[in-house]
C-alpha positions as CSV (number, residue, x, y, z in Angstrom):
1,M,233.2,-100.2,192.0
2,R,235.7,-102.9,191.3
3,A,235.4,-102.5,187.6
4,A,236.3,-98.8,187.8
5,E,239.4,-99.6,189.9
6,A,240.5,-102.3,187.4
7,I,239.9,-100.1,184.4
8,A,241.8,-97.2,186.0
9,S,244.8,-99.5,186.7
10,G,245.0,-100.6,183.1
11,T,246.8,-98.9,180.2
12,G,246.0,-97.9,176.6
13,P,242.6,-97.5,174.9
14,V,239.4,-99.0,176.3
15,S,237.3,-101.3,174.1
16,I,233.6,-100.6,174.8
17,D,230.4,-102.2,173.5
18,A,226.7,-102.1,174.6
19,E,223.8,-104.5,174.0
20,R,220.3,-103.2,173.7
21,A,216.9,-104.9,173.4
22,S,215.7,-103.4,170.1
23,G,212.4,-104.9,169.1
24,Y,211.7,-106.1,172.7
25,R,211.8,-103.0,174.9
26,Y,210.8,-99.4,174.6
27,G,213.6,-97.1,173.6
28,Q,217.3,-97.9,173.0
29,R,218.7,-98.1,176.5
30,A,221.7,-100.3,177.3
31,Y,221.1,-103.6,179.0
32,L,224.7,-104.8,179.0
33,V,228.0,-102.8,178.8
34,Q,231.2,-104.6,178.0
35,L,234.7,-103.1,178.6
36,R,238.2,-104.3,178.1
37,R,241.6,-102.7,178.7
38,R,245.1,-104.0,178.7
39,G,246.0,-105.0,182.2
40,S,242.4,-104.7,183.4
41,G,240.7,-107.7,181.8
42,S,237.2,-107.8,180.4
43,W,234.2,-106.6,182.4
44,L,230.5,-107.2,181.7
45,I,228.3,-104.7,183.6
46,D,224.5,-104.7,184.1
47,P,223.4,-101.1,183.8
48,M,219.9,-102.0,185.1
49,A,221.4,-103.0,188.4
50,C,224.0,-100.2,188.3
51,P,222.4,-97.3,186.3
52,D,225.2,-94.8,187.0
53,L,228.4,-95.8,185.4
54,S,230.0,-92.3,185.6
55,P,232.8,-93.8,187.9
56,L,233.9,-95.9,184.9
57,G,234.1,-92.7,182.8
58,E,236.2,-91.1,185.5
59,A,238.4,-94.2,185.5
60,I,238.9,-94.0,181.8
61,G,239.6,-90.3,181.9
62,D,241.1,-88.9,178.7
63,G,241.8,-92.4,177.5
64,E,240.6,-93.4,174.0
65,W,237.4,-95.4,173.6
66,I,237.3,-98.1,170.9
67,L,233.8,-98.7,169.5
68,H,232.3,-100.3,166.4
69,A,229.6,-98.2,164.9
70,A,229.9,-95.5,167.5
71,T,226.6,-93.7,166.7
72,Q,224.7,-96.8,167.7
73,D,226.2,-97.0,171.2
74,L,227.0,-93.4,172.2
75,P,223.5,-92.3,172.9
76,C,222.7,-95.3,175.3
77,L,226.1,-95.0,176.9
78,S,225.6,-91.3,177.5
79,E,222.3,-92.1,179.3
80,I,224.3,-94.1,182.0
81,G,227.0,-91.5,182.5
82,L,229.6,-92.5,180.0
83,H,231.0,-89.8,177.7
84,P,234.2,-90.2,175.6
85,K,237.0,-87.7,175.6
86,A,238.6,-89.5,172.6
87,L,237.4,-92.3,170.4
88,F,238.2,-94.6,167.5
89,D,235.3,-96.1,165.5
90,T,236.4,-99.2,163.7
91,E,233.3,-99.3,161.5
92,L,233.8,-95.7,160.3
93,G,237.5,-96.4,159.9
94,G,236.7,-99.3,157.7
95,R,234.5,-97.1,155.5
96,L,237.3,-94.5,155.1
97,A,239.7,-97.3,154.4
98,G,237.5,-98.5,151.5
99,R,236.3,-101.8,152.9
100,P,233.2,-103.0,151.1
101,R,231.8,-104.7,154.2
102,V,232.2,-102.9,157.5
103,G,230.1,-105.1,159.9
104,L,232.1,-106.2,162.9
105,G,232.3,-109.8,161.7
106,A,233.4,-108.9,158.2
107,M,236.0,-106.4,159.6
108,V,237.5,-108.9,162.0
109,E,237.6,-111.6,159.3
110,H,239.4,-109.3,156.9
111,Y,241.9,-107.7,159.3
112,L,242.4,-110.5,161.9
113,G,241.5,-113.6,160.0
114,L,239.0,-114.6,162.7
115,S,235.3,-115.6,162.5
116,L,232.9,-114.1,165.0
117,A,229.7,-115.9,165.8
118,K,226.8,-113.5,165.6
119,E,223.9,-115.8,166.6
120,H,222.9,-113.7,169.6
121,S,223.1,-110.3,168.0
122,A,219.3,-109.9,167.9
123,A,218.7,-111.4,171.3
124,D,216.5,-109.8,174.0
125,W,219.3,-108.4,176.2
126,S,216.8,-107.4,178.8
127,T,216.5,-111.0,179.8
128,R,217.6,-111.8,183.3
129,P,219.6,-113.7,184.2
130,L,221.5,-113.6,180.9
131,P,222.5,-117.1,179.7
132,E,226.2,-117.9,179.9
133,P,226.5,-118.4,176.1
134,W,225.2,-114.8,175.6
135,L,227.8,-113.5,178.1
136,R,230.6,-115.2,176.3
137,Y,229.4,-113.9,173.0
138,A,229.2,-110.3,174.4
139,A,232.7,-110.6,175.9
140,L,234.2,-111.7,172.6
141,D,233.2,-108.4,170.8
142,V,235.4,-106.2,173.1
143,E,238.2,-108.8,173.2
144,V,239.0,-108.3,169.5
145,L,238.3,-104.5,169.3
146,G,241.8,-103.5,170.4
147,E,243.6,-105.6,167.8
148,L,241.1,-104.5,165.2
149,R,241.6,-100.9,166.0
150,D,245.4,-101.1,165.5
151,A,245.0,-102.9,162.2
152,V,242.5,-100.4,160.8
153,A,244.7,-97.5,162.0
154,D,247.7,-99.0,160.2
155,D,245.6,-99.3,157.0
156,L,244.3,-95.7,157.2
157,D,247.9,-94.4,157.8
158,A,249.2,-96.4,154.9
159,Q,246.6,-94.8,152.6
160,G,247.2,-91.3,154.0
161,K,243.8,-91.2,155.6
162,G,244.7,-91.1,159.2
163,V,244.1,-87.4,159.6
164,W,240.7,-87.8,157.9
165,A,239.7,-90.4,160.4
166,A,240.9,-88.3,163.3
167,E,238.6,-85.5,162.2
168,E,235.7,-87.8,161.8
169,F,236.2,-89.4,165.2
170,A,236.5,-86.0,166.9
171,S,233.2,-84.9,165.4
172,L,231.5,-87.9,167.2
173,L,232.5,-86.9,170.7
174,D,229.4,-84.9,171.3
175,F,227.0,-87.2,169.5
176,T,224.0,-88.0,171.6
177,G,221.6,-89.2,168.9
178,P,219.8,-87.9,165.9
179,E,217.6,-84.8,166.2
180,P,214.0,-85.6,167.3
181,R,211.7,-85.9,164.3
182,V,208.8,-83.5,163.9
183,D,205.6,-85.6,163.8
184,P,207.3,-89.0,163.9
185,W,203.9,-90.6,163.4
186,R,204.2,-89.5,159.8
187,R,206.7,-92.4,159.2
188,T,204.1,-95.0,159.9
189,S,204.4,-97.7,157.3
190,G,201.4,-97.9,154.9
191,M,200.1,-94.4,155.7
192,H,200.7,-93.3,152.1
193,Q,197.3,-95.0,151.4
194,V,195.6,-92.8,154.0
195,R,193.6,-89.9,152.5
196,G,192.7,-86.6,153.9
197,R,193.5,-84.7,157.1
198,R,191.0,-86.7,159.1
199,G,192.7,-89.9,158.1
200,L,196.0,-88.4,159.2
201,A,194.5,-87.5,162.5
202,I,193.5,-91.1,163.1
203,V,197.0,-92.3,162.3
204,R,198.4,-89.7,164.8
205,E,196.0,-90.6,167.6
206,L,196.6,-94.3,167.2
207,W,200.4,-93.8,167.0
208,L,200.4,-91.7,170.2
209,T,198.2,-94.2,172.0
210,R,200.5,-97.0,171.0
211,D,203.5,-95.1,172.1
212,R,202.0,-94.3,175.4
213,L,201.1,-97.9,176.0
214,A,204.5,-99.1,174.9
215,Q,206.3,-96.7,177.2
216,H,204.1,-97.6,180.1
217,R,204.7,-101.3,179.6
218,D,208.3,-100.9,178.5
219,T,207.9,-102.8,175.3
220,S,208.6,-102.2,171.7
221,P,205.7,-100.2,170.0
222,G,205.5,-102.8,167.3
223,R,204.6,-105.4,169.8
224,I,201.7,-103.3,171.0
225,L,200.3,-102.7,167.5
226,P,202.0,-103.1,164.1
227,D,202.2,-100.1,161.7
228,A,200.1,-102.0,159.3
229,A,197.2,-102.1,161.8
230,I,197.4,-98.4,162.3
231,S,197.2,-97.7,158.6
232,E,194.4,-100.2,158.1
233,L,192.3,-98.7,160.8
234,A,192.9,-95.2,159.5
235,I,191.8,-96.2,156.0
236,T,188.7,-97.9,157.3
237,Y,187.5,-95.0,159.4
238,Q,188.9,-91.9,157.7
239,R,185.4,-91.1,156.3
240,A,183.4,-92.3,159.3
241,T,180.8,-89.9,160.7
242,R,180.8,-91.4,164.2
243,P,183.2,-93.5,166.2
244,P,183.2,-97.3,165.9
245,T,182.1,-99.5,168.8
246,T,184.1,-102.6,167.7
247,L,187.3,-103.0,165.7
248,S,188.6,-105.9,163.8
249,S,191.0,-106.9,161.0
250,P,191.1,-109.7,158.4
251,D,194.7,-110.2,159.3
252,S,195.0,-112.6,162.3
253,R,198.1,-110.9,163.8
254,R,196.7,-107.5,163.5
255,A,193.3,-108.7,164.9
256,R,195.1,-110.1,168.0
257,S,196.8,-106.8,168.6
258,I,193.6,-104.9,168.2
259,R,191.6,-107.2,170.5
260,R,194.3,-106.8,173.2
261,H,194.1,-103.0,173.2
262,H,190.6,-102.6,171.8
263,D,189.2,-99.9,174.1
264,D,192.3,-97.7,173.9
265,L,192.2,-97.9,170.1
266,V,188.5,-97.1,170.0
267,D,189.1,-94.1,172.1
268,A,191.9,-92.9,169.9
269,I,189.8,-93.1,166.8
270,A,186.9,-91.4,168.5
271,T,189.3,-88.5,169.6
272,A,190.4,-88.1,166.0
273,L,186.9,-88.1,164.6
274,A,185.8,-85.5,167.1
275,L,188.5,-83.0,166.3
276,P,187.4,-79.7,164.7
277,E,188.9,-79.0,161.3
278,S,191.3,-76.4,162.8
279,D,193.0,-79.1,164.9
280,L,193.5,-81.6,162.1
281,P,197.1,-82.1,161.0
282,P,198.2,-80.6,157.7
283,L,198.6,-83.0,154.8
284,T,202.3,-82.2,154.6
285,L,204.8,-80.4,156.8
286,P,206.4,-77.1,155.6
287,P,209.8,-77.8,154.0
288,T,212.8,-77.3,156.2
289,G,215.5,-77.6,153.5
290,P,215.9,-77.8,149.7
291,P,213.3,-79.6,147.7
292,P,213.9,-83.1,146.3
293,I,216.6,-82.9,143.6
294,K,214.2,-84.5,141.1
295,S,212.2,-81.3,141.1
296,W,215.1,-79.0,140.6
297,A,215.1,-79.2,136.8
298,D,211.7,-77.5,136.7
299,R,212.3,-75.1,139.5
300,D,215.9,-74.1,139.0
301,P,217.6,-75.5,135.9
302,V,221.0,-74.0,136.8
303,A,221.0,-75.6,140.3
304,A,219.9,-78.9,138.8
305,A,222.9,-78.7,136.3
306,R,225.3,-77.8,139.1
307,V,224.2,-80.7,141.4
308,T,224.3,-83.2,138.5
309,R,227.8,-82.1,137.6
310,A,229.0,-82.0,141.2
311,R,227.8,-85.5,141.8
312,E,229.6,-86.7,138.7
313,L,232.9,-85.1,140.0
314,L,232.4,-86.4,143.5
315,L,231.6,-89.9,142.4
316,A,234.8,-90.0,140.2
317,V,237.0,-88.8,143.1
318,S,235.2,-91.3,145.4
319,G,236.3,-94.1,143.2
320,E,239.9,-92.8,143.0
321,L,240.2,-92.5,146.8
322,V,238.2,-95.6,147.5
323,V,235.9,-93.8,149.9
324,P,232.1,-93.9,149.8
325,V,230.8,-90.7,148.2
326,E,228.5,-90.1,151.1
327,N,231.6,-90.0,153.4
328,L,233.3,-87.5,151.2
329,L,230.3,-85.2,151.6
330,T,226.8,-86.0,152.7
331,P,224.2,-85.5,150.0
332,D,222.2,-83.2,152.3
333,L,225.2,-80.8,152.6
334,L,225.6,-80.8,148.9
335,R,221.9,-80.0,148.3
336,R,221.9,-77.3,151.0
337,Y,224.8,-75.5,149.4
338,L,223.8,-75.7,145.8
339,W,220.1,-74.8,146.2
340,N,220.0,-71.1,145.7
341,G,223.7,-71.1,145.6
342,P,226.0,-68.1,144.8
343,D,226.9,-66.9,141.3
344,S,230.5,-67.8,140.9
345,P,231.9,-69.0,144.2
346,S,235.7,-69.5,144.6
347,T,237.0,-72.7,146.2
348,D,237.6,-70.8,149.4
349,D,234.0,-69.5,149.3
350,V,232.7,-73.1,149.0
351,R,235.0,-74.4,151.7
352,E,233.9,-71.8,154.2
353,A,230.2,-72.4,153.4
354,L,230.6,-76.2,153.8
355,L,232.4,-75.8,157.1
356,A,229.6,-73.6,158.4
357,L,227.2,-76.3,157.4
358,G,229.1,-78.9,159.4
359,A,231.5,-80.5,157.0
360,R,234.9,-81.5,158.2
361,Q,238.1,-79.8,157.1
362,W,239.4,-82.8,155.1
363,Q,236.1,-83.1,153.3
364,T,236.2,-79.5,152.2
365,T,239.8,-79.8,151.0
366,I,238.7,-82.5,148.6
367,T,235.2,-81.4,147.6
368,A,235.3,-77.6,147.6
369,P,237.3,-77.4,144.3
370,L,235.0,-79.8,142.6
371,I,231.8,-78.0,143.7
372,A,233.3,-74.6,142.7
373,L,234.1,-76.1,139.2
374,A,230.6,-77.3,138.8
375,C,229.3,-73.8,139.6
376,R,231.7,-72.2,137.1
377,E,230.7,-74.6,134.4
378,N,227.0,-73.7,135.1
379,P,226.9,-69.9,135.7
380,L,223.7,-68.2,136.8
381,P,222.0,-66.3,134.0
382,T,222.9,-62.6,133.8
């Protein structure tokens, strides 16, 4: 393709962005990919018309990608054959540099003194043909990324954080999206009001039905049926002894959605009501990690004291380094290490354990001594 030939002939990093149709279409696929490289110009590519962009990846080769908020774009770019060998994330770089606002517009304004229009950021990018103003808007994002990357890199180097950023960027190279959730239907808004396993079964069957319809019609699940309607129907019929014949809602928007998919929703509720007790979902899932910290004081007072002290120390260092505390070490890693932690770990013990859990080297250099200190100050009972 001509774009691949042009990108291959250019020099330096490649600015890349992708536009999705969140809230309009099913999933998070890319509906527009923008690229820019010195000597190659800017290219806007429709991945619906050209679903395999691996030739572009080959043209970039080992060249650095420049992205903003890489974890948002990497999964959809991977789906169309684009995989980075090196990258620079200007949003993550901004966090490490201590910028209080790291959206693309705020970063460009701070570092480059430019104002980016964001009026099309929530547009339906699956629209075809794409309006010319949208295309100009999309092109502008990659046209400023190269200059922004250099400004952020200079800031990081001036603060002595360039190595930290390099480790963070390297850790993103294999990122293909978050791990799939177990029972994603349990995140349905409003289901905290649903009572009993039968009610949960109704939520599950309605959620699965909605997801199937959304996938078949390639539309956002929320456009098929809002979460509030699922929870409302589950609450209404969780104690029913036989399936309903007609469904309704006092809310006009929910009522329209229910009427549109009435028979499918009735079938879903009927399926849930007919399930034997042995097939009903459990009220809660078994824990896969440490319990919530708020329960530690009762269950393990030493662990509670350790995590409280460690958080104090990490927060103080976060302020000194001007780095968000969650970027120094994710709260999940801290919890996983300190729950049922060792007696008197050395700094090296903590560092090795954190690395095994997925922390970066620079993070352990800063945080391991503090966590070891918190453990020493709060020893296990003999």
